[in-house]
Every structure is written in structure tokens, then in C-alpha cells.
C-alpha positions as CSV (number, residue, x, y, z in Angstrom):
1,X,-19.2,-60.8,14.5
2,X,-17.3,-60.5,11.3
3,X,-20.1,-58.3,9.9
4,X,-19.9,-56.0,13.0
5,X,-16.1,-55.8,12.6
6,X,-16.5,-54.9,9.0
7,X,-19.0,-52.2,9.9
8,X,-16.7,-50.9,12.6
9,X,-13.8,-51.0,10.2
10,X,-15.9,-49.0,7.7
11,X,-16.9,-46.5,10.3
12,X,-13.3,-46.1,11.4
13,X,-12.2,-45.6,7.8
14,X,-14.9,-43.0,7.2
15,X,-14.0,-41.1,10.3
16,X,-10.3,-41.2,9.4
17,X,-11.2,-40.0,5.9
18,X,-13.2,-37.1,7.4
19,X,-10.2,-36.3,9.6
20,X,-7.9,-36.2,6.5
21,X,-10.3,-33.9,4.7
22,X,-10.5,-31.6,7.7
23,X,-6.7,-31.5,7.9
24,X,-6.4,-30.7,4.3
25,X,-9.0,-28.0,4.6
26,X,-7.1,-26.5,7.6
27,X,-3.8,-26.7,5.7
28,X,-4.9,-24.1,3.1
29,X,-5.3,-20.3,3.3
30,X,-6.7,-17.8,0.9
31,X,-4.9,-14.5,0.1
32,X,-6.8,-11.8,-1.7
33,X,-5.0,-8.8,-3.2
34,X,-5.2,-6.2,-5.9
35,X,-4.3,-8.5,-8.8
36,X,-2.1,-7.4,-11.7
37,X,1.6,-6.8,-11.6
38,X,1.6,-6.3,-7.8
39,X,0.0,-9.7,-7.0
40,X,2.3,-11.4,-9.6
41,X,5.3,-10.0,-7.7
42,X,3.7,-10.9,-4.3
43,X,3.2,-14.5,-5.5
44,X,6.9,-14.9,-6.1
45,X,8.2,-12.9,-3.1
46,X,5.5,-13.8,-0.5
47,X,3.2,-16.6,-1.3
48,X,5.3,-19.3,-2.9
49,X,8.0,-19.1,-0.2
50,X,5.4,-19.0,2.6
51,X,3.6,-22.0,1.2
52,X,6.9,-23.9,1.2
53,X,7.9,-22.8,4.7
54,X,4.6,-23.6,6.2
55,X,3.8,-26.7,4.2
56,X,0.4,-25.4,3.2
57,X,-1.5,-24.5,0.1
58,X,-2.1,-20.8,-0.5
59,X,-5.0,-20.0,-2.7
60,X,-5.4,-16.6,-4.3
61,X,-8.3,-14.3,-5.2
62,X,-8.6,-10.6,-6.2
63,X,-10.7,-7.8,-4.7
64,X,-11.3,-4.1,-5.3
65,X,-11.3,-2.7,-1.9
66,X,-12.9,-2.5,1.5
67,X,-16.5,-2.9,0.2
68,X,-15.8,-6.5,-0.8
69,X,-14.4,-7.3,2.6
70,X,-17.4,-5.7,4.3
71,X,-19.8,-7.7,2.2
72,X,-18.1,-11.0,3.1
73,X,-17.9,-10.3,6.8
74,X,-21.6,-9.2,6.9
75,X,-22.6,-12.4,5.2
76,X,-21.1,-14.3,8.1
77,X,-19.1,-16.6,5.7
78,X,-16.0,-14.8,4.6
79,X,-13.9,-16.8,2.2
80,X,-10.7,-14.8,2.5
81,X,-8.1,-15.3,5.3
82,X,-5.6,-12.5,4.5
83,X,-6.6,-9.4,2.5
84,X,-4.3,-6.5,1.3
85,X,-5.9,-3.1,1.3
86,X,-4.8,0.5,1.4
87,X,-3.8,1.8,4.8
88,X,-6.9,4.1,5.2
89,X,-9.1,1.1,4.3
90,X,-7.3,-1.0,6.9
91,X,-7.9,1.7,9.6
92,X,-11.6,1.8,8.4
93,X,-11.9,-2.0,8.7
94,X,-10.6,-1.8,12.2
95,X,-13.0,0.9,13.1
96,X,-16.0,-1.0,11.7
97,X,-15.1,-4.2,13.4
98,X,-14.4,-6.0,10.1
99,X,-10.9,-7.3,11.1
100,X,-9.6,-9.8,13.6
101,X,-6.9,-8.6,16.0
102,X,-3.4,-9.7,14.8
103,X,-1.4,-12.1,16.9
104,X,1.9,-10.4,17.5
105,X,3.2,-13.4,19.3
106,X,3.3,-15.0,15.8
107,X,4.0,-11.9,13.7
108,X,7.4,-10.3,14.3
109,X,6.9,-6.5,13.9
110,X,9.9,-5.3,16.0
111,X,11.7,-3.9,12.9
112,X,8.6,-2.2,11.4
113,X,7.8,1.5,11.9
114,X,5.4,1.6,14.9
115,X,3.2,4.1,13.0
116,X,2.1,1.3,10.6
117,X,1.8,-1.5,13.2
118,X,-1.7,-1.6,14.6
119,X,-3.8,-4.0,16.7
120,X,-5.8,-5.1,13.7
121,X,-3.6,-4.3,10.7
122,X,0.1,-4.0,9.6
123,X,1.7,-2.4,6.6
124,X,2.9,-4.8,3.9
125,X,4.9,-2.4,1.7
126,X,5.3,1.3,1.1
127,X,5.3,3.8,-1.8
128,X,5.8,7.5,-2.0
129,X,4.2,10.5,-3.8
130,X,7.1,12.6,-5.1
131,X,7.8,15.7,-7.2
132,X,9.1,14.6,-10.6
133,X,10.2,16.8,-13.5
134,X,11.3,16.8,-17.1
135,X,15.1,17.5,-17.3
136,X,14.7,18.8,-20.8
137,X,11.8,21.2,-20.1
138,X,12.2,24.7,-21.5
139,X,9.9,26.0,-18.8
140,X,10.9,26.4,-15.1
141,X,10.4,23.2,-13.2
142,X,9.7,22.5,-9.5
143,X,12.0,20.0,-7.6
144,X,10.2,20.2,-4.2
145,X,6.8,21.0,-2.8
146,X,7.7,24.7,-2.0
147,X,8.5,25.3,-5.7
148,X,5.5,23.2,-6.9
149,X,3.1,25.5,-5.1
150,X,4.9,28.7,-5.9
151,X,2.8,30.5,-8.7
152,X,6.1,32.2,-9.9
153,X,7.3,28.8,-11.1
154,X,5.3,28.9,-14.4
155,X,5.8,25.4,-15.7
156,X,2.7,23.3,-16.5
157,X,2.0,20.9,-13.6
158,X,-0.4,18.0,-12.7
159,X,-1.8,16.8,-9.4
160,X,-3.6,13.7,-8.0
161,X,-7.4,14.2,-8.3
162,X,-8.0,13.2,-4.6
163,X,-7.8,15.3,-1.4
164,X,-5.5,12.8,0.3
165,X,-1.9,13.3,-0.6
166,X,-2.8,16.4,-2.5
167,X,-3.7,18.4,0.6
168,X,-0.6,17.2,2.5
169,X,1.6,18.2,-0.5
170,X,0.0,21.7,-0.5
171,X,0.5,22.3,3.2
172,X,4.2,21.1,3.0
173,X,4.6,23.5,0.1
174,X,3.2,26.3,2.2
175,X,5.8,25.8,4.9
176,X,4.0,23.5,7.3
177,X,6.5,21.3,9.2
178,X,6.0,17.6,8.8
179,X,5.5,17.2,12.6
180,X,2.7,19.8,12.4
181,X,0.9,18.4,9.4
182,X,-1.9,16.7,11.3
183,X,-4.7,17.6,11.9
184,X,-4.7,19.0,8.3
185,X,-5.7,22.6,8.0
186,X,-8.1,22.0,5.1
187,X,-9.0,25.6,4.4
188,X,-5.3,26.6,4.3
189,X,-4.6,23.7,1.9
190,X,-7.5,24.9,-0.4
191,X,-6.0,28.4,-0.5
192,X,-2.6,27.0,-1.5
193,X,-4.2,24.9,-4.2
194,X,-6.3,27.8,-5.4
195,X,-3.3,30.0,-6.1
196,X,-1.7,27.5,-8.5
197,X,-5.0,26.0,-9.9
198,X,-4.7,27.9,-13.2
199,X,-1.3,26.2,-13.8
200,X,-2.6,22.7,-13.1
201,X,-3.2,21.4,-16.7
202,X,-4.3,17.9,-15.5
203,X,-5.8,16.3,-12.4
204,X,-4.9,12.7,-12.9
205,X,-6.7,9.7,-11.4
206,X,-4.8,6.7,-12.5
207,X,-1.1,6.0,-12.0
208,X,-0.6,5.1,-15.6
209,X,-2.0,8.4,-16.7
210,X,0.4,10.3,-14.5
211,X,3.4,8.5,-16.1
212,X,2.1,9.3,-19.6
213,X,1.7,13.0,-18.8
214,X,5.4,13.2,-18.0
215,X,6.5,10.9,-20.9
216,X,4.5,13.0,-23.4
217,X,5.7,16.3,-21.9
218,X,2.2,17.5,-21.4
219,X,3.5,18.7,-18.1
220,X,6.9,20.0,-17.0
221,X,6.5,18.6,-13.5
222,X,3.9,16.8,-11.4
223,X,3.1,14.9,-8.3
224,X,3.5,11.2,-9.1
225,X,4.0,7.8,-7.3
226,X,7.7,6.9,-7.2
227,X,7.2,3.6,-9.0
228,X,5.5,5.2,-11.9
229,X,8.2,7.9,-12.5
230,X,10.9,5.3,-11.9
231,X,9.5,3.3,-14.8
232,X,9.7,6.4,-17.1
233,X,13.3,7.2,-16.0
234,X,14.4,3.6,-16.3
235,X,13.2,3.6,-20.0
236,X,15.9,6.3,-20.7
237,X,13.6,9.3,-20.6
238,X,15.2,12.6,-19.4
239,X,13.2,12.8,-16.2
240,X,14.1,12.9,-12.5
241,X,12.5,13.0,-9.1
242,X,13.3,13.7,-5.4
243,X,12.3,12.0,-2.1
244,X,12.6,15.3,-0.3
245,X,9.3,15.7,1.5
246,X,7.8,12.7,-0.4
247,X,4.5,11.5,1.1
248,X,4.9,7.9,2.3
249,X,1.8,5.7,1.9
250,X,1.3,2.0,2.6
251,X,-0.7,-1.0,1.6
252,X,-1.5,-3.3,4.5
253,X,-2.8,-6.7,5.6
254,X,-5.9,-7.6,7.6
255,X,-7.5,-10.9,8.6
256,X,-11.3,-10.5,8.0
257,X,-13.6,-11.0,10.9
258,X,-14.6,-14.7,11.0
259,X,-11.9,-15.8,8.6
260,X,-12.0,-19.6,8.2
261,X,-8.3,-20.2,8.8
262,X,-7.4,-17.5,11.3
263,X,-4.4,-19.2,12.9
264,X,-2.8,-20.0,9.5
265,X,-3.5,-16.4,8.4
266,X,-1.4,-15.1,11.2
267,X,1.4,-17.4,10.1
268,X,1.1,-16.2,6.5
269,X,1.4,-12.6,7.6
270,X,4.4,-13.5,9.7
271,X,6.1,-14.9,6.6
272,X,5.2,-11.9,4.5
273,X,6.8,-9.6,7.1
274,X,10.1,-11.4,7.1
275,X,13.1,-9.5,5.7
276,X,13.7,-12.0,2.9
277,X,10.2,-11.7,1.6
278,X,10.1,-7.9,1.9
279,X,13.5,-7.5,0.1
280,X,12.5,-9.9,-2.7
281,X,9.3,-7.9,-3.5
282,X,11.4,-4.8,-4.0
283,X,13.5,-6.5,-6.7
284,X,10.3,-7.5,-8.6
285,X,8.2,-4.3,-8.4
286,X,9.1,-0.8,-7.2
287,X,7.4,-1.1,-3.8
288,X,9.4,-0.5,-0.6
289,X,10.0,-2.8,2.3
290,X,8.5,-1.9,5.7
291,X,10.8,-4.3,7.6
292,X,14.0,-2.3,8.1
293,X,16.0,-5.5,8.2
294,X,15.3,-6.1,4.6
295,X,18.0,-3.5,3.8
296,X,20.6,-5.6,5.6
297,X,20.3,-8.3,3.0
298,X,22.4,-8.3,-0.2
299,X,19.2,-8.8,-2.2
300,X,18.7,-5.0,-2.2
301,X,21.7,-3.4,-4.0
302,X,22.7,0.1,-3.2
303,X,21.3,1.2,-6.6
304,X,17.9,-0.3,-5.8
305,X,17.9,1.1,-2.3
306,X,18.4,4.6,-3.7
307,X,15.0,4.2,-5.5
308,X,13.1,3.1,-2.4
309,X,11.5,5.6,0.0
310,X,12.1,3.5,3.1
311,X,15.8,2.9,2.5
312,X,18.3,4.2,5.1
313,X,19.3,7.0,2.7
314,X,15.7,8.2,2.1
315,X,13.6,7.4,5.2
316,X,14.5,10.6,7.0
317,X,13.4,12.7,4.0
318,X,9.8,11.3,3.7
319,X,6.6,12.2,5.5
320,X,4.2,9.5,6.6
321,X,0.6,9.9,5.7
322,X,-1.9,9.3,8.6
323,X,-4.6,6.8,7.6
324,X,-6.3,7.3,11.0
325,X,-6.9,11.0,10.3
326,X,-8.3,10.3,6.9
327,X,-10.7,7.7,8.3
328,X,-12.2,10.3,10.7
329,X,-12.4,13.1,8.2
330,X,-12.5,11.7,4.6
331,X,-16.2,12.3,3.8
332,X,-16.2,16.0,4.8
333,X,-12.8,16.7,3.1
334,X,-13.8,14.8,0.0
335,X,-16.9,17.1,-0.4
336,X,-14.8,20.2,0.2
337,X,-12.2,19.1,-2.4
338,X,-14.9,18.3,-4.9
339,X,-16.3,21.8,-4.4
340,X,-12.9,23.3,-5.0
341,X,-12.4,21.4,-8.2
342,X,-15.9,22.4,-9.5
343,X,-15.3,26.2,-8.9
């Protein structure tokens, strides 16, 4: 009898140990982002506070875009619970069935712009493509898209070597109203780009390159991400930029289809979307909150708010890029843009 009791006790202990292991496994979640300075900032603003609030362990990984998510989902054993992508990739993930529907009974999105709240993804932060210029240039400089695409403004300029953002900028420069921007008139955009092509001395691909073009004065003005030009300006360089007509883009969050800890993933996203987390990120890296309530907190000073495209003083100046339009049209437009560059 004592032997049986010992066996039963051993079985009970083993079962309880299994239960503990299962609880421990369920009390962790894996976040995969872009790495680098952005993920360093997100760790401090998002992940550490969320781990403390939820009483869980948040593991981290890095990825390089939607293809990595697609491969994991197709394997049937995704290892990531929350992934940060560009908004066009999030829209693509939704279209391909690679993302779980988000639980908006857990995630509070009431103070987030509805254009970046979707059934299977939500924006995590924003940035803008702006016109920036050298204040000490001896050549004429552009301070808005209309001047940028005016061939009479002779300064040397640079543009992003991708059709997205570049075509929107060209159409705004040609007088298209923001409300009429989509669907993009691709051929009209190509005509606008063609007329200033001889004055484009560089088609940049990396954000660091765009900043160096301005810093070295290889160009008098250019299209550039607000965080990059702000770094140059903050160093004391004689440059400036404007949010007038700036093109607002977003990174976003998805939960991959079949994520191992889906319920906890929703709670993590809910923590990331809170005003405190959103505001803290903006103090660490020049990315802008998408939760409007973040600007009600003293964390974001008036000086910082002036540098953020979604702040109350700038939000009415910017134009939101449509990831849905690009998902439907990107391949054809990419080919047309490549042909334009080659000619």
C-alpha cells in the first residue's frame, strides 16, 4: 500500500511539474521586430513595461520582413507571437491569410486613427517623408512638393528610389489634392518625375544615405524621412524641413497565423498601444505615436511634439499613405517605375 501511495505521489508530482512547465511556457511571448536602434527603443518603451504589467517574460527576435513571417506560417509552427512590419506588409499579410484577427475587446484602439486600425493589424508608430533643405545653399531650394517638382527651381535634389512615397509626392507637387490622391494616377506621376529627372542627382535607397546627402551638401534639398533630417538638424547643421504635405507612413503589428501564445499576444499589443508606451517611444527615437492620448502626457514636451508628424500641431498638415492601394498595385507600379528609372 505504501508502495502504491509512493507511486501515486510520484505521478501527482510529475503531473504538477508538467502543469508548472505548461504555465511557464504560456507565460512567455515572443516579439519580433526590425532590430537596431528601433528595437532598442521599443524594448525600453514597450517590452519591459509590458512584461512587468502582465507578469510575463517577453522574448525577442529579429526579422527582415513579410517573407520571414510567410515562411513560419507555412511551416505550421510559427515561433513568433507579435511581429512588427511595414503597413503595406501588414495589409499583404492580412490578404494572404498570414495573420490572426486582432481582439479589440482586449486592444483599446479608440484613440487611434481609424485608417490604421484594421481587422488583422494595427499601426504601432508613424513617420513622415518630408521636404528638407540646406539653409546655407547658394542655389534655389524647395520647401514644399510644388517647388520640389518645379523644374524652374534649379537646386540639386534627391528622391527615394521606390515608387511608393515618390509617386505620391510627385502628384501632390502637381496639384493633386490629398483627398484625391488615391487611386494614384501612375502615368501622371511619371510625367511629373520625368520633367525634373535631370535635376535629381541621387536616388537614395537607405535612410542613412539620404541624411549624408544633405549633410555633405551633395544636394540642396531632398525627400527624406523626418527622423533622419531631424538627426542632421539636431547636430547643429544648417538644415530645415517642413511637415506641409508630408507623407505619413506607419509600422504596424500583427499576430502570425497559428502563433503559439495568441491570447498573450493580444495583451502585449494592448500594452504597446497605451498612451504611456507610445509617448515614451517618441522620447527615445524620432517615431511618432499613433495613440492621440500620448500627447496629453507631460512625457512629450512641446519642443518634441513639434518634431512629430502626428502631433496636434502637425497632424492636419500630413497626408496618410494607403497600404491597401499599394498591396493591390505594387507589382505593376514597381515595374513601371523601374522602366522610368532605366530610360
